[in-house]
C-alpha angles and dihedrals in degrees: 000000000000124000090246092053092047091049090053091049091053092045091052091049091050092049091048092048091051091047093243128139114271099229134150091251094052093047090049091049092052095047091047091050089052091051092241118144110222128187106251096242097059100073091050092050092051092046090053091048094053093044087068102028131053116236089219090058092050093048095049094045097052108139095009103141119230097206123103129223116289115235119210096195124132123260126264126023128098130280093257091052091051092050092049090050091051091052091050091051091054091051091050091051090054091050093049094057110096117228115246115251122223124232090253091063092054094054098242140067136203094260102046 
């Protein structure tokens, strides 16, 4: 991330925190007041971004992944067949899990 981009991010956060409009002019004013040289296209890009997106949405969704779950099913077949196969897999997993034995079944306990 470049210094110009980072300065615009901080300027946008400051403007949002103060309840001011996040515009190219306001971002440019803040970066100029902070003695940070910014390439002229960055304030405009950030202003366009926040014209369409809410800063609150971006703040609350930091780190929220955009990827979906990965399915490891085989190719072909219909949706119903895949669901039935998934249900069968879950039943097999339950059967494969060994039941826990109690201390009494092993013939000793912790306090013998």
